[in-house]
N, C-alpha and C positions, 0 to 999 in steps of 0.2 A: 433388109438392112445389112445383114452380114455379107450376103453376096455382093452388094454394092460396095461395101468397104473393101472386100477382097479385090474387086475390080478397079479400085482407086477413086470412086466417086463419093463415098459416104464418109462423113466426119464423125469421130468419136467425141462425145460431149460428156464430161465427167461432172456430175453435181456433187460438189465437195463441201460437206459440213466440216468446219475446221476441227482438226484432231481426228478425222476419219481417213487416215492414211493417204492424204493428198500428196505429200512429198514422195512417198513410195510409188504411188501410181504414176505420178509425173515422171519420176526417175525411170520407171520401166518404159513409159511411152517415149521418153527421150532416147532410150536404147533402140527402140523399134522404128523410129521415124522422126520427121521434122516436127518440132513443137516451138512455142514462142520462147522469147528470151527469159521471161520471168514466171516461174512456177506454173508453166503451161497456161497462163492466163493472158488473153489478148489485152495489151496496154498501148499507150501512146508511143512506146518504143517501137512498135510494129507499124511505123509511120507510113509505109507504102499502102496500108489498107485502112488507115484511120478515117479517111474521108468517105468510106463506103460501107463500113460495118456499124451496126447499132452500138452506141456508147453505153447502153445499159443491158442488163440481163436479169431474168430470162428474156429471150426473144418472144415477140408476139407470135401468134399462130401463122400469120402471113409472112413474117420475117424469117421464119425458121428455115424453109427450103432455100431461098435465095442466099441467106447468110451462110448456111452450111456449105453451099456450093462455092461461094466466094472464098471462105476460109480454107476449104479443101485444096484450093490451088496452091497454098503455101504450107499448110500444116495438115497432119493427119489426126490431130487430137487437140482439143482445148478444154479448159477447166473453168467452172464457175465456182467461186468460193464464197461461203456465207459464214459470217462470224458476228459476235456481239460481245463487247466488253465495256469497261468503264471509259476507255479512251478511243475506242474504235467501234464502228457500227457498219455492218454490211449485211442487211437482210435482202432477200430478193426484191428487185425493183417493181415486180409485178408477179402475179401468181405463177408458180411453176406449172400448175395444171393447164395454163393457157398456151404452153409450148406445143407445137405439132410433133409430139413424140412418135407418132405413127409414120412420120415422113420417111420415105425409103432411103434418104440420104443422111439420116442421123442414126448413129449407134449410141444409145444412152447408157451410162454407167453410174451406179450409185453404190458406194461402200457403206454398209451398215456397221454399227459398233455397239457393244454393250454400253448403255448410258452410264452405268456406275463407273466403268473403266474410263470412259471419255471424260467424265467430270474430274477425274483425278489425274488427267494427262498433264495438266499444268502448263503455264506459259508466263510471259512477263506480266500480263494483266493480273492473273490470279496471284502471282508472287507479290506484286506491289500491294494488292488489296488485303491478302490474308497471310503473307509470309510463306516460306517454303514448307512443304508438307512435313518434313522431319522436325521443324522448329515451330510449328503452328501451335498457338496457345489454345486452351479450351474455348475462350471467347471468340478467337479467330475461326475455329472450327465451326462454331455456331453461326457465325456470319457467313462462312462459306456454304453451310447447309441451307441457308435461306437466300442464296444469291442467284444470279442469272445462270450460273454454271449448273445448277441442279433443277432448273425449271423447264423441263421438256425441251432441251436445247435443240435437238435434231428435229423433233416433231414440229415445234413451233416454226422452224424455217421452211420445212417441206410444205406446210399448208398455209404459210403467210399470205394473206389476202385472198385465199380461195374458199374460205368458209366464213359464215357470220359469227362463229363462235370464237371466244378468246381461248386459244390453245396453249397459253402459258399461265395457267392458274394453279400450278402445282397439283396437289392431290384433287382439287376440284375441277380439273380440266375434263370436259365432257367427252364421252366415247365417240361422238361424231367427228372429233378431230382425228382420231385413229382411223376411222372409216375413210376420211378424206385422204389421208396419207397412203393407206392401202390402195385406194383407187388410183393414186398417182403412180406408185411403184409398180403396180401391175402393168403399166404401160411402158416400163423401161425394158431395154434389150437385155441388160445384165444387172443383177443385184449380187454383190459380193459381200462376204462377212470378214471383217478385219481379224477375227479370231482364227481364221484359216486363210489368210490373204495370199500366201504363197501358192497354195493349191488353187485358189480362185483365179489368180492372175495367170497361172499356167493353163487352166482350162479356157480362160478368155483368149489367151494367145493361140491355143490350138484352134478354137473356133474361127478366129480372125486371120489365121495364117501368119502370126507374128513369131519371131524367135522366142524361145523360152526365157522367162525372166531370170536375171542374175541378181538376187536379193541378198542383202546382208542378213545374218541371223537375227531374228526378232529378239528384243530384250524381254526377258521373262520377269514379270512383276509378281509380287504377292497379290493375293485376292483383295478386292476392294474392302471386304469386311476386316481383313487383317490390317490393311493400311489405315483405315479409319480408327480401328481399335477402340470402338465405343459402340456397343450393341444398340443402345437407345438412339444415338445419332445416326447410325447406319440404317436402322429401320425407318427413321424419320425421312432420310434422303430417299430411300426406296419408295416410300409412300408418296413423297412429293413428285417423284419421277415415274409413277406407276404407268402412266399412259405412254411415255417414251419407252419404258421397258416392255410394255405390251406390244408396241409396234416392232421393237427389235426382235422379240421372240417370234412374232409372225413372219418377219422378213427373213429370218434364218431358213 
């Protein structure tokens, strides 16, 4: 896969769980070569290809090779983004495990992230539902602690549709969900950690023959425990996300 990318035939596919450094990764890929107009995701704006590429993702096993070859004629990297909120939903249209990740013309990338930090990254949906972190009331914090944001957010998307288990049951999520996610990530070309993203992208760049990344200094946040500032609530959220945390610690 790496050799084919260097030869100009393999396509980078970034599986992006929202708030897992998608903007930074796309920015680096934009520095390194041609990408799509919007967030490195193929959309209707890329109209010269819309009649020939699948409108859903992940691709099926048989779609993977031909679609990667098609998109590589115009782009060197694409991203699939998965998110879920009160007003927006984007789960994988089919199991990620069904993609032909072993295809020699696909270089797969996944950025892993500490689930506690991810849950606190904040966005418009979280702000509308629970208020800003600095102004959140005790009742709003309790609502946040029991929300989609703390319910195995990454794990649930990685294994969506690929296991018979419900992988978004909070603390009661079975270990088989983690096993399924591990089996998926073992098939990826690169797994990076957002905690050391600059070093990870630099290493990826060296492997793929890309220019070294020019990244803005990362914003330094206080620890999740300090930001939540309530030991009981912090422990509850950690318990609720224990399977997501287990996957993250393994993926590092």
